[in-house]
N, C-alpha and C positions, 0 to 999 in steps of 0.2 A: 246424960251430959257428955259422956265420952263419945257417944255416937254422933252427937251434934257437932262436936269439935272436929271429929274425923271428916264429916261431910264438908265442913267449912274449909278444911285444909285441902281436900281434893278439888273443891271448886276453884280456889285461887291457883292451885297448881295447873289445872286444865286451862284457866284463863291466861296464865303466863305462857303456856305452851303455844296457844293460838296466836298470841301477840308476837312471839319469837318467830314462828313459821311465816306469818304475814310479813314481818319486817325483812326476813331473809329474801322472800320473793320480790318485794319492792326494791330492795337493794340490788338484787341480781338483775332485774329488768332495767333499773336505772343505769347500771354499769354496762349492760349489753347495748343499750341505746347510745350511751356515750361512746362506747368502743366503735359501734357502727358509724356514728357521726364522724369520729376522729379518723376512721379508716378510709373515708371517702377522699380521693385524691383529686386535685384540681390542676389545671394548666392555664397559664395566662397567655392572652393573645399578644404576640410580639411583632416587632418590625424586622423584616428579613428580605432576602432576595431569592427569587425562584427562577430557575433556568430550565427551559425545555430544550433538550438536545437529542441528537441522534449519534450513535456510536459507529465509527468506521474503524476497521482493523486492517492493518497493512504494514508497509515498509517505506523507508526513505529511499528514493531512487533519483539518479540524475536525469535531467530533462533530455539530454542527448548522450547516448551511449552507443559506441560503434564497435563491432567485432572486426578485427583485422584479419584478412585472409590473403592468400597468395593466388595469383593467376597462372603461376607456373608450377609444375610438379618438382619434387626434389626432397632434400633432407635439410633440416635446420642446421646451419653451419655456425652462425654467430648470432647472439642475442645482445643488442646494444643497450638495453634499458632494464630497469628493475621495477617491481610493483611499487606503486606510490610515487614514482618519479614524474615530474612535470615535463612535458615535451611540447615543442612548437611544431607547427605544420611544416613538413618536409624533413624533420629529423629522422635519421635511420632507426628502425626498430629491430628488424630481423633480416638476416641474409640467408637466403635459401640456396644451397648448393645443388645444382642439377644432378639428378641421379637417374640417367636414362637406362632403360633396359638394353641388353645387348642387341635385341632386335631393332629398337628405335635408333640406336647409334649406327647399326649396319645399314638400315634403310636410309638414314640421312647421308651416309657416305656414298651409297650406291646411287641415290638420286642426284648427288653432285656429279658423280662420274658420268652418269647417263646424260645429264644436261651438258657437260663439257663435250661429250662425243657428238651430241646433236648440234652444238654450237660450231664445232670444227667442220662438220659436213655442210652446215648452212653457210659458213664463211666461204668455203670452197665454191659452193653453188653461186654465191653472190659474186665471186670473182669471175666465174664463167658468164653470168648474166651481164656483168659490166662489159666484158669483151664483146659479147653478142650485141649489146646495145650500141657500142661504139661502131660496130659494123652494120648498124641499122637492120640487124636480124632479129631484134627483140623489141617489143613495144615498151613504151614508158610505163604502162600499167603493169605489165608482167614484171618489169624490173622493180617497181615499188613494192609489189607483193613479196618478192624475195627479200627485199630490204626490211620490210616489216617483220618477217619471220626471224631475221637475224637480231633485230632490236628486241623482240619478245624473248628470245632464248637468252640474250644477255641479262635481262631482268630476272629471268628464272634462275640463272646461274647465281646471281647475287643473293636471291632469296635462299637458295640451297646452301650457300656458304654461310650466310648469317644464321640459319637454323642449326647447322652443324657446329658453328662456333658457340652459339648459345647453349647447346647441349653439352659441349665439352668444358666451357669456362664459366658460363652463367652470365656473361656480359658481352655486349657488343656496342659499337658506336655507329649510328646511322646518321650521316650528315654531321650536324653539330650536336645531335642528341645522343646521350648515353643511355643505352638500354641495358639494365642490370637486374639482377635477382635480389637486390636490396629493397625491402619493403619499408616505406616511409610513412610517417604520421600524416593522416589526411586532415587533421584538425589540431588546434591547441587543446591540451587537456592533460589529465592525470592517467597513468597506467593503473587501471583498477585490478586487473588480474592477468597473470601470465599463464597461458594454457598449454605451452609446449616446452620441451627442453631440447638442448643441443643433441642432435642425432635422431630426433623424431622424424618419421616420414610425413610428407605433406601431400594432401590431395588438393589439386587446384580448384578454384572457383570457376565453374563453367555454367552454361545455360541449362544443363541437365543435372548438375550436382552442386550441393551447397558448399563444398570445400571444407578444409580443416581450419577452425578458428585458432589463431595464433595467440592473440591477447585481446583485451577489451580496453578501450580508451574513452574517457568521458570528461565533459566540462562540469566541474563541481560547483561553479558559481551559481548555476540555476538548478535548484533541487525541487523535487516534488514528493508529496506523499501519495503513494498509489495503494489503494485498498478497496474494500468492499463494504457496502451498507446493506442491511437486511431489507427485504422488500416491504416490510411493514412501515419503515421510516422513509423510504426513498421518495414517496409522494409528497413529503413535507419539505424536502430540501430543494433549493434552487442555486444556481451559480451566483457567486458573490457573497454567500453567507460567511460570517466569520467562524474561525475554527481554532480550537486550542489543541495542540498536538503534544502528546506525552510520549517521551522516548523511554523504552524499558531499561536501556543501559545507562540512562542519565536521570536518576530519581530526583524529583523536585523541579526539574527543568520543564518549562512550558514554551513551546514554539508557536508563534502566531502564523496563521495562514488564512486562505479563503478558498472556497470551492470553485474550481476552474472547469471541471468537466464531469458530467454524469452520463454514464452509458445508457443507450436506449435499449440494450439487450441484456437480459439477465443470464446468469449461469448458475450451475449447481455446485455447491461445496458442502460436503458432509451432510447430505440429505436436506440442505437448506437452499432456498432461492435468494441469491444476493445480486446486487448490481455494482459493477466496478465504478469507482470514482477517482478523480485526481484532484489534489489540493495543492495550490501554489503556496510556497512558503514566502511570507511577506516580511517576517522579522524573526531572525534567529539569534539576535543579540550577539554576544561574544562566544556562543556555543559552536564548537567544531562538530559538524555533522559528517557521518560516514555513510556511504552507500550500503544499503542492506539492514540498517537499524530497524528492529521491530518496534512498531509504534501503534498507539491508539489515538484516534482523533475524535474530539467532541465537537460536533457541528452544532453551533448555537442557532436554534430555530427561533425561539422567542426568549425574552428576558424581562422580568418584572423586578424593579429595584425599589427598596424601601417601602414595602407594602405590608399590610397586616397578614400574618401567617400563623397557622396552627398545625400540629401534627395531624396527618390524614387519618390516623387511627381513631380520632375523636369524632369523626363524621359518620352520621347514619345516612345511608343512601336509601331513599324510599322507593316503593314500587312505582310511584307516579313520576319518577325522574327527579324529584326535588331532593334537597339535602338539608339535614338539620343537626344541631348539637344540643347537648343538655347543659343548662346553666343552673347554679344553685338557686333554690327558692327561699322564701322567708322563713319556713319551718326547717328545723334540722333534718337533714337527709332528703329534703324535697328536691325533685328534679323537674325543671321546666324546659320543654323542648323549644328551640328557637330555630326558625328557618334561616338558612344562610345561602348566599350565592357565591359559588366558588370560581376561581380563575385558574391560573397555571398550577401544575402539580409536577413534582419530580418523584412521585410514588412514595415519598416519605413526608414531605411538607407540602401544604397546599395554601394557595393564596385565597384570602377572604375578600370578596368584592363588596358584600353588604351583609348586614345582620349582626356583625360584631365590630368592635373598635379595639384599637390597641389598649391593653390594660384590662379588658374584660376577662372574666374567669369562666373557664369551661370545665365541666366535670369529665373525669375519665369514664369510659363505658363500664357498666355494671359487670362484675365477674359472674360467669355462669358456672354452676357446679354440675358435675356429671354424676348422675345417680346410676349405680350398678345394681342390678337385681339378680 
């Protein structure tokens, strides 16, 4: 009897153990399935704006900028203007004091003396020629030749005197015109940069040398963005495209412009092939722009406004060139691939032309685990 009771007790104990283990596995599986279902993330198709653009990097520059140079050698004697000052055409900028070498000064004096001696001899010869002509001993042609020589030496005397005077004082008057060593503004504009100081020597501008730049002057009314575009993007842009210009020194400020010139020739910068571009500023608002501002320009190639968009990370790009996304199925955790036609992309968000509508739900890609052996 005791043995039968013991067997009966063991039977029910074993049965309860089986039921407990089975219930545990069922509960664990149910929780795992629920967790997996709950862990699947979705994204809704939204309405947005996609902009395809090309980036240009450069600076703000004036359309017209002139380097002021001297055509006579010397030393800077007076500077009449300061950087940032507005000047009008004809205003004095710099006075250059002639600083001839002793040889140049001596040569000018000797040339004048030699010309005066030649003039005295020719005047005497002209007097003799006139007496001979009055005695009919000299032809009119011979007399005129002597007279032309006298006229020529008078002109050369004047040139020698003017050259010596210019070397000594820096200014002379020829007729009603004052020739001076004061350099004047060739245009209306602002003084951007002063490149010399009082006392600095000046190399003149000639046909065989560039000369010393004294200062730069520019008209700041018409400004340009001058920069470069990568060769990958240059084929997409044309003149007239709208541009948003962002100034590094002015956070949050956007200047409007349009592409005005695209270079036909590339150049190398930092081992990259780029093309120079110019962008005319069409609307600066109330912003004060300065020459040399570092800037980035977003050239707007295409723009899609108020269109269905999704994050590009949700898209599967197939080997046959098509694209698809996963949408939730009827069963928990079920994924149904849907073919989509894509439009513009900014590498983060992509336009959906067909296959999805605003409000549809798209599944995030399945996470892949890395197995380390």
